NUZA-772251 format. One record per residue (C-alpha): residue number from 1; x, y, z; residue in three letters. Coordinates in steps of 0.001 Angstrom, whole numbers, plus 500000, padded with zeros to 6 digits. Example, Ala and Ser with C-alpha at 12.3 -4.5 7.8 and 13.67 -1.06 7.14 Angstrom:
<pt pado="1" x="512300" y="495500" z="507800" bafi="Ala"/>
<pt pado="2" x="513670" y="498940" z="507140" bafi="Ser"/>
END
This chain:
<pt pado="1" x="481329" y="516867" z="497408" bafi="Met"/>
<pt pado="2" x="479741" y="513572" z="498428" bafi="Lys"/>
<pt pado="3" x="480001" y="512214" z="502011" bafi="Pro"/>
<pt pado="4" x="482092" y="509181" z="501021" bafi="Leu"/>
<pt pado="5" x="484523" y="511364" z="499111" bafi="Glu"/>
<pt pado="6" x="484836" y="513658" z="502120" bafi="Ile"/>
<pt pado="7" x="485464" y="510656" z="504384" bafi="Ala"/>
<pt pado="8" x="488062" y="509337" z="501950" bafi="Gln"/>
<pt pado="9" x="489942" y="512645" z="501945" bafi="Arg"/>
<pt pado="10" x="489783" y="512961" z="505729" bafi="Ile"/>
<pt pado="11" x="491216" y="509444" z="506137" bafi="Cys"/>
<pt pado="12" x="493984" y="510191" z="503634" bafi="Leu"/>
<pt pado="13" x="494895" y="513469" z="505338" bafi="Met"/>
<pt pado="14" x="494919" y="511753" z="508723" bafi="Gly"/>
<pt pado="15" x="497031" y="508917" z="507310" bafi="His"/>
<pt pado="16" x="499628" y="511352" z="505991" bafi="Ile"/>
<pt pado="17" x="499449" y="513587" z="509103" bafi="Ala"/>
<pt pado="18" x="500523" y="510716" z="511370" bafi="Thr"/>
<pt pado="19" x="503785" y="510279" z="509448" bafi="Met"/>
<pt pado="20" x="505670" y="513326" z="510814" bafi="Pro"/>
<pt pado="21" x="504845" y="512203" z="514362" bafi="Phe"/>
<pt pado="22" x="506489" y="508873" z="513570" bafi="Gly"/>
<pt pado="23" x="509570" y="510618" z="512178" bafi="Trp"/>
<pt pado="24" x="509931" y="512881" z="515220" bafi="Val"/>
<pt pado="25" x="509395" y="510104" z="517728" bafi="Gly"/>
<pt pado="26" x="511566" y="507431" z="516112" bafi="Leu"/>
<pt pado="27" x="514366" y="509620" z="514782" bafi="Leu"/>
<pt pado="28" x="514739" y="512400" z="517346" bafi="Phe"/>
<pt pado="29" x="513001" y="511780" z="520661" bafi="Ile"/>
<pt pado="30" x="513721" y="508099" z="521299" bafi="Leu"/>
<pt pado="31" x="517453" y="508395" z="520509" bafi="Pro"/>
<pt pado="32" x="517601" y="511263" z="523036" bafi="Asn"/>
<pt pado="33" x="515935" y="510029" z="526267" bafi="Pro"/>
<pt pado="34" x="516634" y="513334" z="528010" bafi="Glu"/>
<pt pado="35" x="514047" y="514953" z="525741" bafi="Met"/>
<pt pado="36" x="511386" y="512603" z="527113" bafi="Ile"/>
<pt pado="37" x="512370" y="513327" z="530711" bafi="Val"/>
<pt pado="38" x="512159" y="517077" z="530116" bafi="Asn"/>
<pt pado="39" x="508659" y="516891" z="528654" bafi="Leu"/>
<pt pado="40" x="505760" y="518008" z="530877" bafi="Pro"/>
<pt pado="41" x="503495" y="515223" z="532167" bafi="Pro"/>
<pt pado="42" x="500923" y="515735" z="529422" bafi="Ile"/>
<pt pado="43" x="503714" y="515676" z="526844" bafi="Gly"/>
<pt pado="44" x="505042" y="512380" z="528185" bafi="Gln"/>
<pt pado="45" x="501529" y="510911" z="528093" bafi="Thr"/>
<pt pado="46" x="500993" y="512030" z="524508" bafi="Leu"/>
<pt pado="47" x="504372" y="510618" z="523531" bafi="Phe"/>
<pt pado="48" x="503583" y="507208" z="525061" bafi="Arg"/>
<pt pado="49" x="500198" y="507113" z="523340" bafi="Val"/>
<pt pado="50" x="501665" y="508100" z="519978" bafi="Ser"/>
<pt pado="51" x="504436" y="505508" z="520219" bafi="Met"/>
<pt pado="52" x="502101" y="502712" z="521261" bafi="Ser"/>
<pt pado="53" x="499234" y="503480" z="518903" bafi="Gly"/>
<pt pado="54" x="500571" y="505760" z="516191" bafi="Gly"/>
<pt pado="55" x="501484" y="502947" z="513822" bafi="Gly"/>
<pt pado="56" x="498090" y="501301" z="514257" bafi="Val"/>
<pt pado="57" x="496230" y="504557" z="513544" bafi="Val"/>
<pt pado="58" x="498403" y="505236" z="510495" bafi="Asn"/>
<pt pado="59" x="497649" y="501837" z="508948" bafi="Ile"/>
<pt pado="60" x="493941" y="501904" z="509812" bafi="Leu"/>
<pt pado="61" x="493512" y="505332" z="508210" bafi="Leu"/>
<pt pado="62" x="495445" y="504253" z="505114" bafi="Gly"/>
<pt pado="63" x="493360" y="501100" z="504730" bafi="Ala"/>
<pt pado="64" x="490120" y="503033" z="505257" bafi="Ala"/>
<pt pado="65" x="491063" y="505687" z="502691" bafi="Ala"/>
<pt pado="66" x="491938" y="503108" z="500027" bafi="Val"/>
<pt pado="67" x="488854" y="501011" z="500807" bafi="Ala"/>
<pt pado="68" x="486612" y="504068" z="500343" bafi="Leu"/>
<pt pado="69" x="488383" y="504949" z="497115" bafi="Tyr"/>
<pt pado="70" x="487983" y="501388" z="495812" bafi="Ala"/>
<pt pado="71" x="484304" y="501292" z="496732" bafi="Tyr"/>
<pt pado="72" x="483615" y="504644" z="495089" bafi="Arg"/>
<pt pado="73" x="485588" y="504120" z="491894" bafi="Thr"/>
<pt pado="74" x="485668" y="500354" z="491356" bafi="Leu"/>
<pt pado="75" x="482425" y="499196" z="492944" bafi="Gly"/>
<pt pado="76" x="481750" y="496665" z="495684" bafi="Val"/>
<pt pado="77" x="482660" y="493562" z="493673" bafi="Arg"/>
<pt pado="78" x="486093" y="494780" z="492631" bafi="Arg"/>
<pt pado="79" x="486822" y="496345" z="496025" bafi="Trp"/>
<pt pado="80" x="486054" y="493176" z="497985" bafi="Leu"/>
<pt pado="81" x="487359" y="490985" z="495155" bafi="Gly"/>
<pt pado="82" x="490795" y="492467" z="495747" bafi="Phe"/>
<pt pado="83" x="490715" y="493230" z="499476" bafi="Met"/>
<pt pado="84" x="489571" y="489812" z="500719" bafi="Val"/>
<pt pado="85" x="492288" y="487828" z="498861" bafi="Pro"/>
<pt pado="86" x="494910" y="490444" z="499772" bafi="Ala"/>
<pt pado="87" x="494109" y="490308" z="503495" bafi="Val"/>
<pt pado="88" x="493570" y="486545" z="503719" bafi="Cys"/>
<pt pado="89" x="496529" y="485446" z="501588" bafi="Leu"/>
<pt pado="90" x="498993" y="487940" z="503082" bafi="Ser"/>
<pt pado="91" x="497929" y="486951" z="506603" bafi="Leu"/>
<pt pado="92" x="498380" y="483278" z="505718" bafi="Ser"/>
<pt pado="93" x="501809" y="484038" z="504286" bafi="Ser"/>
<pt pado="94" x="502800" y="486034" z="507378" bafi="Glu"/>
<pt pado="95" x="501569" y="483354" z="509783" bafi="Leu"/>
<pt pado="96" x="503455" y="480693" z="507850" bafi="Met"/>
<pt pado="97" x="506521" y="482933" z="507728" bafi="Gly"/>
<pt pado="98" x="506601" y="483647" z="511455" bafi="Thr"/>
<pt pado="99" x="506080" y="479933" z="512227" bafi="Cys"/>
<pt pado="100" x="508381" y="478288" z="509689" bafi="Thr"/>
<pt pado="101" x="510597" y="480989" z="508154" bafi="Gly"/>
<pt pado="102" x="509014" y="480434" z="504732" bafi="Phe"/>
<pt pado="103" x="508610" y="482423" z="502496" bafi="Pro"/>
<pt pado="104" x="510305" y="485503" z="504037" bafi="Phe"/>
<pt pado="105" x="513019" y="484060" z="506246" bafi="Gly"/>
<pt pado="106" x="513377" y="483767" z="510017" bafi="Asp"/>
<pt pado="107" x="511684" y="486784" z="511625" bafi="Tyr"/>
<pt pado="108" x="509203" y="487754" z="514310" bafi="Gly"/>
<pt pado="109" x="507037" y="490754" z="515188" bafi="Tyr"/>
<pt pado="110" x="507538" y="492796" z="518328" bafi="Leu"/>
<pt pado="111" x="505057" y="495257" z="519865" bafi="Ser"/>
<pt pado="112" x="503766" y="498545" z="518484" bafi="Gly"/>
<pt pado="113" x="501539" y="497461" z="515606" bafi="Leu"/>
<pt pado="114" x="498478" y="496295" z="517497" bafi="Gly"/>
<pt pado="115" x="496898" y="493023" z="518601" bafi="Tyr"/>
<pt pado="116" x="498662" y="489946" z="517236" bafi="Lys"/>
<pt pado="117" x="496636" y="487283" z="515468" bafi="Ile"/>
<pt pado="118" x="497546" y="483878" z="516973" bafi="Ala"/>
<pt pado="119" x="500122" y="485794" z="519001" bafi="Gly"/>
<pt pado="120" x="502288" y="486126" z="515883" bafi="Leu"/>
<pt pado="121" x="501153" y="488712" z="513326" bafi="Val"/>
<pt pado="122" x="499698" y="492163" z="514156" bafi="Pro"/>
<pt pado="123" x="496219" y="492569" z="512678" bafi="Phe"/>
<pt pado="124" x="497384" y="495742" z="510923" bafi="Thr"/>
<pt pado="125" x="499940" y="493931" z="508763" bafi="Ile"/>
<pt pado="126" x="497494" y="492311" z="506279" bafi="Pro"/>
<pt pado="127" x="495687" y="495664" z="506057" bafi="Leu"/>
<pt pado="128" x="498931" y="497316" z="504957" bafi="Ser"/>
<pt pado="129" x="499413" y="494585" z="502350" bafi="Trp"/>
<pt pado="130" x="495939" y="495403" z="501055" bafi="Phe"/>
<pt pado="131" x="496132" y="499153" z="500725" bafi="Tyr"/>
<pt pado="132" x="499694" y="499440" z="499404" bafi="Val"/>
<pt pado="133" x="499086" y="496383" z="497207" bafi="Gly"/>
<pt pado="134" x="495945" y="497819" z="495633" bafi="Leu"/>
<pt pado="135" x="497435" y="501230" z="494831" bafi="Val"/>
<pt pado="136" x="500533" y="499514" z="493386" bafi="Ser"/>
<pt pado="137" x="498330" y="497301" z="491218" bafi="Tyr"/>
<pt pado="138" x="496173" y="500207" z="490028" bafi="Leu"/>
<pt pado="139" x="499199" y="502321" z="489100" bafi="Ile"/>
<pt pado="140" x="500518" y="499426" z="487008" bafi="Ala"/>
<pt pado="141" x="497090" y="498742" z="485530" bafi="Leu"/>
<pt pado="142" x="496645" y="502362" z="484498" bafi="Gly"/>
<pt pado="143" x="500020" y="502691" z="482800" bafi="Gly"/>
<pt pado="144" x="499590" y="499407" z="480950" bafi="Leu"/>
<pt pado="145" x="496487" y="500656" z="479173" bafi="Gln"/>
<pt pado="146" x="498935" y="501392" z="476359" bafi="Val"/>
<pt pado="147" x="498519" y="497673" z="475550" bafi="Ala"/>
<pt pado="148" x="495118" y="498313" z="473997" bafi="Gln"/>
<pt pado="149" x="492930" y="495311" z="473172" bafi="Asn"/>
<pt pado="150" x="495513" y="493001" z="474773" bafi="Arg"/>
<pt pado="151" x="493773" y="491981" z="477963" bafi="Thr"/>
<pt pado="152" x="496115" y="489104" z="478808" bafi="Met"/>
<pt pado="153" x="499234" y="491262" z="478444" bafi="Ile"/>
<pt pado="154" x="497685" y="493938" z="480621" bafi="Arg"/>
<pt pado="155" x="496607" y="491434" z="483260" bafi="Gln"/>
<pt pado="156" x="499970" y="489696" z="483535" bafi="Val"/>
<pt pado="157" x="501871" y="492971" z="483302" bafi="Gly"/>
<pt pado="158" x="499817" y="494620" z="486041" bafi="Ala"/>
<pt pado="159" x="500411" y="491647" z="488365" bafi="Ile"/>
<pt pado="160" x="504155" y="491603" z="487701" bafi="Ala"/>
<pt pado="161" x="504718" y="495367" z="487865" bafi="Val"/>
<pt pado="162" x="502329" y="495803" z="490791" bafi="Gly"/>
<pt pado="163" x="504166" y="493131" z="492787" bafi="Ala"/>
<pt pado="164" x="507498" y="494850" z="492073" bafi="Val"/>
<pt pado="165" x="506163" y="498239" z="493230" bafi="Leu"/>
<pt pado="166" x="504805" y="496627" z="496400" bafi="Leu"/>
<pt pado="167" x="508105" y="494867" z="497107" bafi="Thr"/>
<pt pado="168" x="510105" y="498033" z="496412" bafi="Ala"/>
<pt pado="169" x="508193" y="499765" z="499216" bafi="Trp"/>
<pt pado="170" x="509255" y="497076" z="501696" bafi="Asp"/>
<pt pado="171" x="512739" y="497266" z="500210" bafi="Phe"/>
<pt pado="172" x="513013" y="500767" z="501729" bafi="Val"/>
<pt pado="173" x="510818" y="500314" z="504822" bafi="Leu"/>
<pt pado="174" x="512269" y="497112" z="506246" bafi="Asp"/>
<pt pado="175" x="515768" y="498339" z="507245" bafi="Pro"/>
<pt pado="176" x="514483" y="501155" z="509461" bafi="Ala"/>
<pt pado="177" x="511585" y="499195" z="510934" bafi="Met"/>
<pt pado="178" x="513713" y="496201" z="511915" bafi="Ser"/>
<pt pado="179" x="517168" y="497547" z="512778" bafi="Gln"/>
<pt pado="180" x="516932" y="501007" z="514362" bafi="Thr"/>
<pt pado="181" x="516867" y="501972" z="518058" bafi="Ile"/>
<pt pado="182" x="513245" y="500827" z="518313" bafi="Ile"/>
<pt pado="183" x="511975" y="498284" z="515845" bafi="His"/>
<pt pado="184" x="508696" y="496548" z="515128" bafi="Phe"/>
<pt pado="185" x="510040" y="493227" z="513875" bafi="Trp"/>
<pt pado="186" x="513398" y="491512" z="514081" bafi="Glu"/>
<pt pado="187" x="515319" y="489014" z="511998" bafi="Trp"/>
<pt pado="188" x="516462" y="485742" z="513487" bafi="Gly"/>
<pt pado="189" x="519111" y="485405" z="510802" bafi="Gln"/>
<pt pado="190" x="521717" y="487798" z="509501" bafi="Glu"/>
<pt pado="191" x="520992" y="488617" z="505875" bafi="Gly"/>
<pt pado="192" x="523408" y="489924" z="503216" bafi="Pro"/>
<pt pado="193" x="521319" y="492981" z="502295" bafi="Phe"/>
<pt pado="194" x="521642" y="495390" z="505236" bafi="Phe"/>
<pt pado="195" x="520785" y="492603" z="507637" bafi="Gly"/>
<pt pado="196" x="517900" y="491244" z="505554" bafi="Met"/>
<pt pado="197" x="517894" y="487946" z="503634" bafi="Pro"/>
<pt pado="198" x="517216" y="488085" z="499906" bafi="Tyr"/>
<pt pado="199" x="514551" y="485477" z="500570" bafi="Gln"/>
<pt pado="200" x="512455" y="488239" z="502148" bafi="Asn"/>
<pt pado="201" x="512071" y="490045" z="498827" bafi="Phe"/>
<pt pado="202" x="511299" y="486824" z="496974" bafi="Ala"/>
<pt pado="203" x="508565" y="486187" z="499536" bafi="Gly"/>
<pt pado="204" x="507152" y="489667" z="499055" bafi="Trp"/>
<pt pado="205" x="507120" y="489285" z="495274" bafi="Leu"/>
<pt pado="206" x="505440" y="485885" z="495475" bafi="Ala"/>
<pt pado="207" x="502818" y="486943" z="498036" bafi="Thr"/>
<pt pado="208" x="501972" y="490158" z="496192" bafi="Gly"/>
<pt pado="209" x="501765" y="488395" z="492828" bafi="Ala"/>
<pt pado="210" x="499553" y="485682" z="494371" bafi="Leu"/>
<pt pado="211" x="496821" y="487906" z="495763" bafi="Phe"/>
<pt pado="212" x="496994" y="490249" z="492766" bafi="Met"/>
<pt pado="213" x="496480" y="487213" z="490512" bafi="Ser"/>
<pt pado="214" x="493450" y="486100" z="492515" bafi="Val"/>
<pt pado="215" x="492053" y="489633" z="492452" bafi="Gly"/>
<pt pado="216" x="492592" y="489843" z="488695" bafi="Thr"/>
<pt pado="217" x="490814" y="486512" z="488213" bafi="Trp"/>
<pt pado="218" x="487848" y="487737" z="490259" bafi="Ile"/>
<pt pado="219" x="487715" y="490989" z="488289" bafi="Trp"/>
<pt pado="220" x="487603" y="489000" z="485038" bafi="Gly"/>
<pt pado="221" x="488225" y="490206" z="481507" bafi="Gln"/>
<pt pado="222" x="486530" y="493583" z="482016" bafi="Glu"/>
<pt pado="223" x="489461" y="495474" z="483529" bafi="Leu"/>
<pt pado="224" x="488746" y="499070" z="484555" bafi="Pro"/>
<pt pado="225" x="489874" y="501820" z="482202" bafi="Gln"/>
<pt pado="226" x="491332" y="504508" z="484440" bafi="Val"/>
<pt pado="227" x="492415" y="508042" z="483633" bafi="Ser"/>
<pt pado="228" x="495447" y="509910" z="484887" bafi="Arg"/>
<pt pado="229" x="493375" y="512124" z="487229" bafi="Pro"/>
<pt pado="230" x="491718" y="509021" z="488689" bafi="Gln"/>
<pt pado="231" x="495172" y="507594" z="489456" bafi="Leu"/>
<pt pado="232" x="496117" y="510683" z="491434" bafi="Gly"/>
<pt pado="233" x="494825" y="509217" z="494694" bafi="Phe"/>
<pt pado="234" x="496670" y="505857" z="494386" bafi="Pro"/>
<pt pado="235" x="499842" y="507728" z="493420" bafi="Leu"/>
<pt pado="236" x="499616" y="510014" z="496477" bafi="Val"/>
<pt pado="237" x="499089" y="507015" z="498775" bafi="Val"/>
<pt pado="238" x="502017" y="505147" z="497252" bafi="Tyr"/>
<pt pado="239" x="504457" y="508071" z="497229" bafi="Leu"/>
<pt pado="240" x="503540" y="509210" z="500755" bafi="Ser"/>
<pt pado="241" x="504167" y="505715" z="502136" bafi="Asn"/>
<pt pado="242" x="507411" y="505477" z="500213" bafi="Phe"/>
<pt pado="243" x="508468" y="508888" z="501577" bafi="Thr"/>
<pt pado="244" x="507695" y="507800" z="505120" bafi="Tyr"/>
<pt pado="245" x="509882" y="504734" z="504705" bafi="Ala"/>
<pt pado="246" x="512618" y="506652" z="502877" bafi="Ala"/>
<pt pado="247" x="512921" y="509292" z="505618" bafi="Val"/>
<pt pado="248" x="513153" y="506667" z="508354" bafi="Leu"/>
<pt pado="249" x="515742" y="504607" z="506487" bafi="Ser"/>
<pt pado="250" x="517694" y="507583" z="505150" bafi="Gly"/>
<pt pado="251" x="518099" y="509267" z="508542" bafi="Phe"/>
<pt pado="252" x="518985" y="505872" z="510048" bafi="Ser"/>
<pt pado="253" x="521925" y="505509" z="507655" bafi="Gly"/>
<pt pado="254" x="520343" y="503169" z="505085" bafi="Phe"/>
<pt pado="255" x="520879" y="505417" z="502088" bafi="Thr"/>
<pt pado="256" x="521550" y="502706" z="499486" bafi="Ile"/>
<pt pado="257" x="518082" y="501100" z="499861" bafi="Pro"/>
<pt pado="258" x="516541" y="504573" z="499546" bafi="Val"/>
<pt pado="259" x="518442" y="505349" z="496331" bafi="Val"/>
<pt pado="260" x="517622" y="501942" z="494867" bafi="Leu"/>
<pt pado="261" x="514013" y="502396" z="495898" bafi="Gly"/>
<pt pado="262" x="513860" y="505706" z="494055" bafi="Met"/>
<pt pado="263" x="514981" y="503876" z="490917" bafi="Ile"/>
<pt pado="264" x="512814" y="500764" z="491308" bafi="Val"/>
<pt pado="265" x="509724" y="502336" z="492874" bafi="Ala"/>
<pt pado="266" x="509306" y="506097" z="492500" bafi="Val"/>
<pt pado="267" x="510488" y="506535" z="488924" bafi="Met"/>
<pt pado="268" x="508424" y="503621" z="487512" bafi="Pro"/>
<pt pado="269" x="505327" y="504777" z="489438" bafi="Ala"/>
<pt pado="270" x="505625" y="508295" z="488050" bafi="Leu"/>
<pt pado="271" x="506217" y="507009" z="484525" bafi="Ile"/>
<pt pado="272" x="503212" y="504684" z="484716" bafi="Leu"/>
<pt pado="273" x="501045" y="507530" z="485979" bafi="Trp"/>
<pt pado="274" x="502288" y="509830" z="483222" bafi="Trp"/>
<pt pado="275" x="501598" y="507397" z="480384" bafi="Ile"/>
<pt pado="276" x="498093" y="506667" z="481685" bafi="Thr"/>
<pt pado="277" x="495549" y="508238" z="479296" bafi="Pro"/>
<pt pado="278" x="494321" y="511675" z="480317" bafi="Glu"/>
<pt pado="279" x="490705" y="510561" z="479980" bafi="Lys"/>
<pt pado="280" x="489137" y="507304" z="481165" bafi="Gly"/>
<pt pado="281" x="485575" y="506165" z="481704" bafi="Asp"/>
<pt pado="282" x="483109" y="508943" z="482381" bafi="Glu"/>
<pt pado="283" x="481483" y="509156" z="485796" bafi="Gly"/>
<pt pado="284" x="482631" y="508437" z="489302" bafi="Glu"/>
<pt pado="285" x="482678" y="504639" z="489087" bafi="Arg"/>
<pt pado="286" x="484909" y="502887" z="486567" bafi="Leu"/>
<pt pado="287" x="483031" y="500484" z="484288" bafi="Asn"/>
<pt pado="288" x="480106" y="500427" z="486712" bafi="Ser"/>
<pt pado="289" x="476735" y="498934" z="485774" bafi="Pro"/>
<pt pado="290" x="475243" y="502410" z="486107" bafi="Ala"/>
<pt pado="291" x="477837" y="503765" z="483727" bafi="Gly"/>
<pt pado="292" x="477087" y="500946" z="481275" bafi="Asp"/>
<pt pado="293" x="473360" y="501720" z="481437" bafi="Arg"/>
<pt pado="294" x="474051" y="505399" z="480840" bafi="Asn"/>
<pt pado="295" x="476151" y="504611" z="477760" bafi="Arg"/>
<pt pado="296" x="473463" y="502234" z="476419" bafi="Val"/>
<pt pado="297" x="470779" y="504859" z="476996" bafi="Thr"/>
<pt pado="298" x="472835" y="507539" z="475280" bafi="Gln"/>
<pt pado="299" x="473476" y="505226" z="472309" bafi="Thr"/>
<pt pado="300" x="469755" y="504503" z="472006" bafi="Thr"/>
<pt pado="301" x="468951" y="508199" z="472089" bafi="Val"/>
<pt pado="302" x="471489" y="508906" z="469368" bafi="Asn"/>
<pt pado="303" x="470072" y="506128" z="467150" bafi="Val"/>
<pt pado="304" x="466514" y="507390" z="467617" bafi="Val"/>
<pt pado="305" x="467616" y="510928" z="466865" bafi="Ala"/>
<pt pado="306" x="469181" y="509796" z="463612" bafi="Lys"/>
END
């Protein structure tokens, strides 16, 4: 196993391992302050550290794992061609949203997610847009390979479906993260959907579709042909993050968003993964120059042999 693959797996395992600590702290310990008082001094210290930095570590590990996966399987151009627009455009959207209320509605971030850029948006937020956005896009892109030789349909479909999968994740995460006993952002307006404005979801769809469109344009006509095994990693990242959000919201009493999220997010993701072809491009990197050279060399050898 190569060093980068090992690092990718370690980051993914660490990303997933931080989730139970979040569940225990947010759902059981904080609602019962006597449990904190009864902890030994080292336990209280560990609890404070986990509550203040656990969310940051979770997001950093998730972003690192997906970045390593993208570098290994897509190459530098496609990795940065998606990550840079995702981070820059989502940060711009978040800064505009926290200043003006557009496009998400009137909201603001509290503490717990790291240093705030311009005092408004935690630096981890655009990273979460990137890594959940990329795995959502890749899941859609893989399933839409059924539209063979129809590049435009696959491009537009991957942007639309990927943006829906991304928004469906927030659909489940937002209630628990903004309205429980301790929350990381708060709404300045009372919305009709469990305290959230519908405008929030329109903003998520628009922002996700925007940076996915820019990434698709940078990638060009040569979209990667992925196989079902190669989509295993994006699927695990997506489902683990959905599960984290679903547990927080479900135990906090927001069962309807969880059920709707299962319908809009989990089922489509599994179907898209299932209909992805069993075999894709050979080799570690999808449609890489090295892979192209190998195929050209093999073709030349076959012609000479004939």
